DSSP file (Angstrom, degrees, kcal/mol; ACC not computed):
  #  RESIDUE AA STRUCTURE BP1 BP2  ACC     N-H-->O    O-->H-N    N-H-->O    O-->H-N    TCO  KAPPA ALPHA  PHI   PSI    X-CA   Y-CA   Z-CA
    1    1 A M     >        0   0    0      0, 0.0     4,-2.2     0, 0.0     5,-0.2   0.000 360.0 360.0 360.0 -44.2   -2.6   13.8  -18.5
    2    2 A L  H  >  +     0   0    0      1,-0.2     4,-2.8     2,-0.2     5,-0.2   0.880 360.0  52.7 -63.4 -37.3   -4.8   10.7  -17.8
    3    3 A V  H  > S+     0   0    0      2,-0.2     4,-2.4     1,-0.2    -1,-0.2   0.935 110.2  47.2 -62.8 -47.0   -2.6    8.5  -19.9
    4    4 A Q  H  > S+     0   0    0      2,-0.2     4,-2.3     1,-0.2    -1,-0.2   0.885 112.6  49.8 -63.4 -38.7    0.5    9.6  -18.0
    5    5 A A  H  X S+     0   0    0     -4,-2.2     4,-2.5     2,-0.2    -2,-0.2   0.936 111.6  48.2 -68.2 -45.0   -1.3    9.0  -14.6
    6    6 A A  H  X S+     0   0    0     -4,-2.8     4,-2.3     1,-0.2    -2,-0.2   0.877 111.2  51.6 -61.9 -37.4   -2.4    5.5  -15.7
    7    7 A R  H  X S+     0   0    0     -4,-2.4     4,-2.2     2,-0.2    -1,-0.2   0.923 110.7  47.1 -65.6 -44.2    1.2    4.8  -16.9
    8    8 A R  H  X S+     0   0    0     -4,-2.3     4,-2.6     2,-0.2    -2,-0.2   0.907 112.5  49.2 -64.8 -40.7    2.6    5.8  -13.5
    9    9 A L  H  X S+     0   0    0     -4,-2.5     4,-2.8     1,-0.2    -1,-0.2   0.915 111.0  50.2 -64.6 -40.5    0.0    3.8  -11.6
   10   10 A A  H  X S+     0   0    0     -4,-2.3     4,-2.7     1,-0.2    -1,-0.2   0.876 110.8  50.3 -65.2 -37.8    0.7    0.8  -13.8
   11   11 A L  H  X S+     0   0    0     -4,-2.2     4,-2.5     2,-0.2    -2,-0.2   0.912 111.0  48.0 -67.8 -40.7    4.5    1.2  -13.1
   12   12 A I  H  X S+     0   0    0     -4,-2.6     4,-2.5     2,-0.2     5,-0.2   0.943 113.6  47.4 -62.9 -46.5    3.9    1.5   -9.3
   13   13 A F  H  X S+     0   0    0     -4,-2.8     4,-2.7     1,-0.2     5,-0.2   0.903 112.2  49.6 -61.5 -41.8    1.7   -1.6   -9.4
   14   14 A A  H  X S+     0   0    0     -4,-2.7     4,-3.0     2,-0.2     5,-0.3   0.912 111.5  49.9 -64.8 -40.0    4.3   -3.5  -11.5
   15   15 A A  H  X S+     0   0    0     -4,-2.5     4,-2.4     2,-0.2     5,-0.2   0.921 113.6  44.0 -64.1 -42.9    7.1   -2.5   -9.1
   16   16 A V  H  X S+     0   0    0     -4,-2.5     4,-2.2     2,-0.2    -2,-0.2   0.937 117.9  45.3 -66.0 -46.6    5.2   -3.6   -6.0
   17   17 A L  H  X S+     0   0    0     -4,-2.7     4,-2.4    -5,-0.2    -2,-0.2   0.949 115.3  47.1 -60.6 -51.4    4.0   -6.9   -7.7
   18   18 A G  H  X S+     0   0    0     -4,-3.0     4,-2.4     1,-0.2    -2,-0.2   0.900 114.0  45.8 -62.4 -46.1    7.5   -7.6   -9.1
   19   19 A S  H  X S+     0   0    0     -4,-2.4     4,-2.3    -5,-0.3    -1,-0.2   0.869 112.6  51.2 -68.3 -34.3    9.4   -7.0   -5.9
   20   20 A T  H  X S+     0   0    0     -4,-2.2     4,-2.4    -5,-0.2    -2,-0.2   0.913 111.3  47.1 -65.8 -41.7    6.9   -8.9   -3.8
   21   21 A V  H  X S+     0   0    0     -4,-2.4     4,-2.5    -5,-0.2    -2,-0.2   0.924 113.7  48.4 -67.1 -43.5    7.2  -11.9   -6.2
   22   22 A V  H  X S+     0   0    0     -4,-2.4     4,-2.5     2,-0.2    -2,-0.2   0.935 114.6  44.4 -62.6 -47.5   11.1  -11.8   -6.2
   23   23 A V  H  X S+     0   0    0     -4,-2.3     4,-2.5     1,-0.2    -1,-0.2   0.906 114.2  50.4 -65.5 -40.3   11.3  -11.5   -2.4
   24   24 A S  H  X S+     0   0    0     -4,-2.4     4,-2.5    -5,-0.2    -1,-0.2   0.880 110.1  49.1 -65.8 -38.1    8.7  -14.2   -1.9
   25   25 A V  H  X S+     0   0    0     -4,-2.5     4,-2.6     2,-0.2    -2,-0.2   0.953 111.9  49.0 -63.4 -48.1   10.6  -16.6   -4.3
   26   26 A L  H  X S+     0   0    0     -4,-2.5     4,-2.1     1,-0.2    -2,-0.2   0.913 113.9  45.5 -57.5 -45.0   13.9  -16.0   -2.5
   27   27 A L  H  X S+     0   0    0     -4,-2.5     4,-2.4     1,-0.2    -1,-0.2   0.886 112.3  52.0 -67.5 -38.9   12.3  -16.6    0.9
   28   28 A G  H  X>S+     0   0    0     -4,-2.5     5,-2.2     2,-0.2     4,-1.0   0.876 109.6  49.6 -64.6 -38.5   10.5  -19.7   -0.4
   29   29 A L  H  <5S+     0   0    0     -4,-2.6     3,-0.3     3,-0.2    -2,-0.2   0.912 112.4  47.0 -64.2 -43.1   13.7  -21.1   -1.8
   30   30 A V  H  <5S+     0   0    0     -4,-2.1    -2,-0.2     1,-0.2    -1,-0.2   0.894 116.2  44.2 -66.3 -39.0   15.5  -20.5    1.5
   31   31 A A  H  <5S-     0   0    0     -4,-2.4    -1,-0.2    -5,-0.1    -2,-0.2   0.590 108.7-125.3 -79.4 -11.9   12.7  -22.0    3.5
   32   32 A G  T  <5 +     0   0    0     -4,-1.0    -3,-0.2    -3,-0.3     2,-0.2   0.789  62.5 137.5  71.9  29.2   12.4  -25.0    1.0
   33   33 A K      < -     0   0    0     -5,-2.2    -1,-0.2    -6,-0.2     2,-0.1  -0.514  63.7 -74.8 -99.1 167.8    8.7  -24.4    0.4
   34   34 A S     >  -     0   0    0     -2,-0.2     4,-2.2     1,-0.1     5,-0.2  -0.392  35.2-137.4 -60.9 136.1    6.6  -24.4   -2.8
   35   35 A L  H  > S+     0   0    0      2,-0.2     4,-2.8     1,-0.2     5,-0.2   0.901 102.8  53.0 -65.8 -40.3    7.2  -21.4   -5.0
   36   36 A E  H  > S+     0   0    0      1,-0.2     4,-2.3     2,-0.2    -1,-0.2   0.931 112.7  44.3 -61.2 -43.7    3.5  -21.0   -5.7
   37   37 A R  H  > S+     0   0    0      2,-0.2     4,-2.6     1,-0.2    -1,-0.2   0.874 112.6  52.5 -69.3 -36.5    2.6  -21.0   -2.1
   38   38 A S  H  X S+     0   0    0     -4,-2.2     4,-2.6     2,-0.2    -2,-0.2   0.931 111.4  46.1 -64.6 -45.9    5.5  -18.7   -1.2
   39   39 A V  H  X S+     0   0    0     -4,-2.8     4,-2.3     2,-0.2     5,-0.2   0.915 111.9  52.1 -62.3 -42.2    4.4  -16.2   -3.8
   40   40 A A  H  X S+     0   0    0     -4,-2.3     4,-2.4    -5,-0.2    -2,-0.2   0.943 110.9  46.5 -62.2 -46.5    0.8  -16.4   -2.7
   41   41 A I  H  X S+     0   0    0     -4,-2.6     4,-2.6     1,-0.2    -1,-0.2   0.918 111.4  52.4 -63.1 -41.9    1.7  -15.8    0.9
   42   42 A G  H  X S+     0   0    0     -4,-2.6     4,-2.5     1,-0.2    -1,-0.2   0.874 109.7  48.0 -58.3 -37.6    3.9  -12.8   -0.1
   43   43 A L  H  X S+     0   0    0     -4,-2.3     4,-2.6     2,-0.2    -1,-0.2   0.871 109.8  53.4 -72.8 -36.4    1.1  -11.3   -2.1
   44   44 A Y  H  X S+     0   0    0     -4,-2.4     4,-2.2    -5,-0.2    -2,-0.2   0.928 112.3  44.8 -60.0 -44.6   -1.2  -11.8    0.9
   45   45 A V  H  X S+     0   0    0     -4,-2.6     4,-2.8     2,-0.2    -2,-0.2   0.947 114.3  47.4 -66.1 -47.4    1.3   -9.9    3.2
   46   46 A A  H  X S+     0   0    0     -4,-2.5     4,-2.2     1,-0.2    -1,-0.2   0.898 113.0  49.8 -62.3 -38.2    1.9   -7.1    0.7
   47   47 A G  H  X S+     0   0    0     -4,-2.6     4,-2.3     2,-0.2    -1,-0.2   0.868 110.3  50.1 -65.6 -37.5   -1.9   -6.8    0.2
   48   48 A A  H  X S+     0   0    0     -4,-2.2     4,-2.3     2,-0.2    -2,-0.2   0.908 110.2  50.7 -67.6 -42.2   -2.5   -6.7    4.0
   49   49 A V  H  X S+     0   0    0     -4,-2.8     4,-2.4     2,-0.2    -2,-0.2   0.924 110.9  48.1 -62.3 -42.5    0.2   -4.0    4.4
   50   50 A A  H  X S+     0   0    0     -4,-2.2     4,-2.0     1,-0.2    -2,-0.2   0.902 112.0  49.3 -64.1 -39.2   -1.4   -1.9    1.6
   51   51 A L  H  X S+     0   0    0     -4,-2.3     4,-1.8     2,-0.2    -1,-0.2   0.850 110.4  51.1 -67.4 -32.3   -4.8   -2.3    3.2
   52   52 A L  H  X S+     0   0    0     -4,-2.3     4,-2.3     2,-0.2    -2,-0.2   0.916 109.9  49.8 -65.9 -43.6   -3.3   -1.3    6.6
   53   53 A G  H  X S+     0   0    0     -4,-2.4     4,-2.5     1,-0.2     5,-0.2   0.844 106.8  56.6 -65.9 -32.4   -1.8    1.8    4.9
   54   54 A C  H  X S+     0   0    0     -4,-2.0     4,-2.2     2,-0.2    -1,-0.2   0.914 107.7  46.6 -62.2 -43.6   -5.2    2.5    3.5
   55   55 A F  H  X S+     0   0    0     -4,-1.8     4,-1.7     2,-0.2    -2,-0.2   0.919 113.2  48.9 -66.2 -42.2   -6.7    2.6    6.9
   56   56 A V  H  < S+     0   0    0     -4,-2.3     4,-0.2     1,-0.2    -2,-0.2   0.912 115.2  43.4 -63.3 -43.7   -4.0    4.8    8.3
   57   57 A M  H >< S+     0   0    0     -4,-2.5     3,-0.6     1,-0.2    -1,-0.2   0.854 116.5  47.8 -69.9 -35.3   -4.2    7.3    5.5
   58   58 A G  H 3< S+     0   0    0     -4,-2.2    -2,-0.2    -5,-0.2    -1,-0.2   0.728 107.8  56.1 -76.2 -25.0   -8.0    7.2    5.5
   59   59 A A  T 3< S+     0   0    0     -4,-1.7    -1,-0.2    -5,-0.2    -2,-0.2   0.410  75.4 124.1 -90.1   1.0   -8.2    7.7    9.3
   60   60 A R    <   -     0   0    0     -3,-0.6    -3,-0.0    -4,-0.2    -4,-0.0  -0.389  56.0-134.3 -64.4 137.6   -6.2   10.8    9.4
   61   61 A G        -     0   0    0      2,-0.2    -1,-0.1    -2,-0.1    -2,-0.0  -0.077  26.4 -93.7 -81.2-173.0   -8.1   13.6   11.1
   62   62 A P  S    S+     0   0    0      0, 0.0    22,-3.4     0, 0.0     2,-0.3   0.426  96.0  88.1 -84.5   2.1   -8.5   17.2   10.0
   63   63 A L  E     -A   83   0A   0     20,-0.2     2,-0.3    18,-0.0    20,-0.2  -0.782  52.8-171.8-105.9 144.8   -5.5   18.5   12.0
   64   64 A R  E     -A   82   0A   0     18,-3.1    18,-2.9    -2,-0.3     2,-0.2  -0.968  22.9-119.0-130.6 148.8   -1.9   18.7   11.0
   65   65 A G  E     -AB  81  73A   0      8,-0.7     8,-1.8    -2,-0.3     2,-0.4  -0.582  24.4-165.0 -86.3 150.1    1.1   19.5   13.0
   66   66 A S  E     -AB  80  72A   0     14,-2.2    14,-1.9     6,-0.3    13,-0.9  -0.999  12.4-133.8-135.6 141.8    3.4   22.5   12.2
   67   67 A G    >   -     0   0    0      4,-3.5     3,-1.6    -2,-0.4     6,-0.1  -0.111  41.7 -84.8 -80.8-176.8    6.9   23.2   13.5
   68   68 A P  T 3  S+     0   0    0      0, 0.0    -1,-0.1     0, 0.0    10,-0.0   0.782 128.6  44.3 -61.1 -29.6    8.2   26.6   14.8
   69   69 A S  T 3  S-     0   0    0      2,-0.1    -2,-0.0     0, 0.0     0, 0.0   0.239 125.1 -96.3-103.1  15.9    9.0   28.0   11.4
   70   70 A G  S <  S+     0   0    0     -3,-1.6     3,-0.1     1,-0.3     2,-0.0   0.357  79.3 135.4  96.2  -9.0    5.7   26.8    9.8
   71   71 A E        -     0   0    0      1,-0.1    -4,-3.5    -5,-0.1    -1,-0.3  -0.318  64.6 -90.5 -75.2 159.0    6.9   23.5    8.2
   72   72 A S  E     +B   66   0A   0     -6,-0.2    -6,-0.3     6,-0.0    -1,-0.1  -0.432  50.6 175.2 -72.1 144.1    4.9   20.3    8.5
   73   73 A A  E     -B   65   0A   0     -8,-1.8    -8,-0.7    -2,-0.1     5,-0.1  -0.964  41.4 -81.2-144.0 155.1    5.7   18.2   11.5
   74   74 A P     >  -     0   0    0      0, 0.0     4,-0.5     0, 0.0     3,-0.5  -0.316  43.3-123.4 -56.5 143.5    4.2   15.0   13.0
   75   75 A L  T >4 S+     0   0    0      1,-0.2     3,-0.6     2,-0.2    -9,-0.1   0.828 107.5  55.3 -61.2 -34.7    1.1   15.9   15.0
   76   76 A L  T 34 S+     0   0    0      1,-0.2    -1,-0.2   -11,-0.1     0, 0.0   0.846 116.7  34.6 -69.9 -35.2    2.5   14.3   18.2
   77   77 A G  T 34 S+     0   0    0     -3,-0.5    -1,-0.2     3,-0.0    -2,-0.2   0.269  92.1 124.0-103.5  12.5    5.7   16.3   18.3
   78   78 A A    <<  -     0   0    0     -3,-0.6   -11,-0.2    -4,-0.5     3,-0.1  -0.415  53.8-150.7 -76.3 145.9    4.3   19.5   16.8
   79   79 A K  S    S+     0   0    0    -13,-0.9     2,-0.3     1,-0.1   -12,-0.2   0.832  86.1  20.9 -78.4 -36.7    4.6   22.9   18.5
   80   80 A R  E    S-A   66   0A   0    -14,-1.9   -14,-2.2    -3,-0.0     2,-0.4  -0.872  70.8-140.1-130.5 165.9    1.4   24.1   16.9
   81   81 A V  E     +A   65   0A   0     -2,-0.3     2,-0.3   -16,-0.2   -16,-0.2  -0.977  21.3 177.8-125.7 136.0   -1.6   22.5   15.3
   82   82 A R  E     -A   64   0A   0    -18,-2.9   -18,-3.1    -2,-0.4     2,-0.2  -0.934  34.7 -97.1-135.8 160.6   -3.4   23.7   12.2
   83   83 A R  E     -A   63   0A   0     -2,-0.3   -20,-0.2   -20,-0.2     2,-0.1  -0.559  44.3-110.5 -77.0 138.9   -6.4   22.6   10.1
   84   84 A A        -     0   0    0    -22,-3.4    -1,-0.1    -2,-0.2     2,-0.1  -0.391  32.3-117.9 -67.7 142.7   -5.5   20.6    7.0
   85   85 A T     >  -     0   0    0      1,-0.1     4,-2.2    -2,-0.1     5,-0.2  -0.367  25.6-108.2 -76.4 166.5   -6.1   22.3    3.7
   86   86 A S  H  > S+     0   0    0      1,-0.2     4,-2.4     2,-0.2     5,-0.2   0.857 121.1  56.3 -65.0 -29.9   -8.7   20.8    1.3
   87   87 A D  H  > S+     0   0    0      2,-0.2     4,-2.6     1,-0.2    -1,-0.2   0.901 107.2  48.5 -64.6 -40.8   -5.8   19.8   -1.0
   88   88 A E  H  > S+     0   0    0      2,-0.2     4,-2.1     1,-0.2    -2,-0.2   0.921 112.7  47.7 -64.1 -42.4   -4.2   17.8    1.9
   89   89 A R  H  X S+     0   0    0     -4,-2.2     4,-2.1     2,-0.2    -2,-0.2   0.888 112.7  49.5 -66.5 -40.1   -7.5   16.1    2.7
   90   90 A T  H  X S+     0   0    0     -4,-2.4     4,-2.9     2,-0.2     5,-0.2   0.936 111.2  48.7 -61.7 -47.7   -8.0   15.3   -1.0
   91   91 A E  H  X S+     0   0    0     -4,-2.6     4,-2.6     1,-0.2    -2,-0.2   0.887 110.4  51.5 -58.8 -42.3   -4.6   13.9   -1.4
   92   92 A A  H  X S+     0   0    0     -4,-2.1     4,-2.4     2,-0.2    -1,-0.2   0.906 111.5  48.0 -63.3 -43.3   -5.1   11.7    1.8
   93   93 A T  H  X S+     0   0    0     -4,-2.1     4,-2.4     2,-0.2    -2,-0.2   0.942 113.0  46.7 -63.0 -47.7   -8.3   10.4    0.4
   94   94 A R  H  X S+     0   0    0     -4,-2.9     4,-2.2     2,-0.2    -2,-0.2   0.906 111.6  50.9 -62.0 -40.4   -6.9    9.6   -3.0
   95   95 A T  H  X S+     0   0    0     -4,-2.6     4,-2.6    -5,-0.2     5,-0.2   0.930 110.2  50.7 -61.9 -44.3   -3.8    7.9   -1.4
   96   96 A A  H  X S+     0   0    0     -4,-2.4     4,-2.1     1,-0.2    -2,-0.2   0.914 111.7  48.1 -62.8 -42.3   -6.2    5.8    0.8
   97   97 A L  H  X S+     0   0    0     -4,-2.4     4,-2.2     2,-0.2    -1,-0.2   0.868 110.7  50.4 -63.7 -37.8   -8.2    4.7   -2.3
   98   98 A L  H  X S+     0   0    0     -4,-2.2     4,-2.8     2,-0.2    -2,-0.2   0.909 112.1  47.2 -64.7 -44.1   -5.1    3.8   -4.3
   99   99 A L  H  X S+     0   0    0     -4,-2.6     4,-2.6     2,-0.2     5,-0.2   0.851 110.9  52.3 -68.2 -34.3   -3.8    1.7   -1.4
  100  100 A F  H  X S+     0   0    0     -4,-2.1     4,-2.6    -5,-0.2    -2,-0.2   0.938 111.6  45.4 -64.8 -45.9   -7.1    0.0   -1.0
  101  101 A A  H  X S+     0   0    0     -4,-2.2     4,-2.3     2,-0.2    -2,-0.2   0.921 114.6  48.6 -61.0 -46.5   -7.3   -0.9   -4.7
  102  102 A L  H  X S+     0   0    0     -4,-2.8     4,-2.5     1,-0.2    -2,-0.2   0.936 113.3  47.1 -61.3 -47.2   -3.7   -2.1   -4.7
  103  103 A G  H  X S+     0   0    0     -4,-2.6     4,-2.3     1,-0.2    -2,-0.2   0.902 112.2  49.2 -64.1 -40.1   -4.2   -4.2   -1.6
  104  104 A L  H  X S+     0   0    0     -4,-2.6     4,-2.3    -5,-0.2    -1,-0.2   0.915 111.6  48.5 -64.3 -42.2   -7.4   -5.7   -2.9
  105  105 A V  H  X S+     0   0    0     -4,-2.3     4,-2.7     2,-0.2     5,-0.2   0.924 111.6  49.9 -62.1 -46.7   -5.8   -6.6   -6.2
  106  106 A L  H  X S+     0   0    0     -4,-2.5     4,-2.3     1,-0.2    -2,-0.2   0.897 111.4  48.1 -64.7 -39.8   -2.8   -8.2   -4.5
  107  107 A V  H  X S+     0   0    0     -4,-2.3     4,-2.2     2,-0.2    -1,-0.2   0.904 113.1  49.0 -65.9 -39.1   -4.9  -10.3   -2.2
  108  108 A V  H  X S+     0   0    0     -4,-2.3     4,-1.7     2,-0.2    -2,-0.2   0.920 111.6  47.8 -67.5 -41.8   -7.1  -11.4   -5.1
  109  109 A I  H  X S+     0   0    0     -4,-2.7     4,-1.8     2,-0.2     3,-0.2   0.928 112.0  51.1 -57.2 -47.5   -4.0  -12.4   -7.2
  110  110 A G  H  X S+     0   0    0     -4,-2.3     4,-1.1     1,-0.2    -2,-0.2   0.884 110.2  49.0 -62.8 -39.0   -2.6  -14.2   -4.2
  111  111 A S  H  < S+     0   0    0     -4,-2.2    -1,-0.2     1,-0.2    -2,-0.2   0.787 108.0  54.5 -73.5 -26.6   -5.8  -16.2   -3.7
  112  112 A V  H  < S+     0   0    0     -4,-1.7    -1,-0.2    -3,-0.2    -2,-0.2   0.857 116.1  36.6 -70.0 -37.6   -6.0  -17.1   -7.4
  113  113 A I  H  < S+     0   0    0     -4,-1.8    -2,-0.2    -5,-0.1    -1,-0.2   0.543  85.4 117.4 -93.2  -7.0   -2.5  -18.6   -7.4
  114  114 A D    ><  -     0   0    0     -4,-1.1     3,-1.0     3,-0.2   -77,-0.1  -0.473  49.6-160.6 -68.4 115.8   -2.6  -20.1   -3.9
  115  115 A P  T 3  S+     0   0    0      0, 0.0     3,-0.4     0, 0.0    -1,-0.2   0.713  86.2  62.7 -72.0 -18.0   -2.3  -23.9   -4.3
  116  116 A A  T 3  S+     0   0    0      1,-0.3     2,-0.3   -79,-0.0    -2,-0.1   0.714 110.7  37.4 -79.7 -16.7   -3.7  -24.6   -0.9
  117  117 A H  S <  S+     0   0    0     -3,-1.0     2,-0.4    -6,-0.1    -1,-0.3  -0.689  74.3 177.0-134.4  80.9   -7.1  -23.1   -1.7
  118  118 A R        -     0   0    0     -3,-0.4    -6,-0.1    -2,-0.3    -5,-0.1  -0.694  19.2-160.3 -88.6 133.0   -8.1  -23.9   -5.3
  119  119 A A              0   0    0     -2,-0.4    -1,-0.1    -7,-0.2    -7,-0.1   0.818 360.0 360.0 -77.8 -30.5  -11.5  -22.6   -6.4
  120  120 A F              0   0    0      0, 0.0    -1,-0.1     0, 0.0    -2,-0.1   0.346 360.0 360.0-128.4 360.0  -11.7  -25.0   -9.4
């Protein structure tokens, strides 16, 4: 089970990293900028979006919205409010941790390949 979970996480990370690199290269070519710098900026942006998602998922409160027939609904437009189950809270915490790790790794990779700020 852990091997399958690690494989899925690696696949998600590879998809995010690959799509970010492809979009960054295309935008860099269109703008006529350095490809290294374009990829670094793209990784910074993707990392910042993941970190923002981490904040949003981690800051969710204990209340969830429910519609008239009991289905989940956004809290602002909900007819009724209920307390989140422990499974929902655990899932939100795990998602926030995953997004934090993903965002941090993307920003670190971007800073390693950024030609404007070389460490060595």
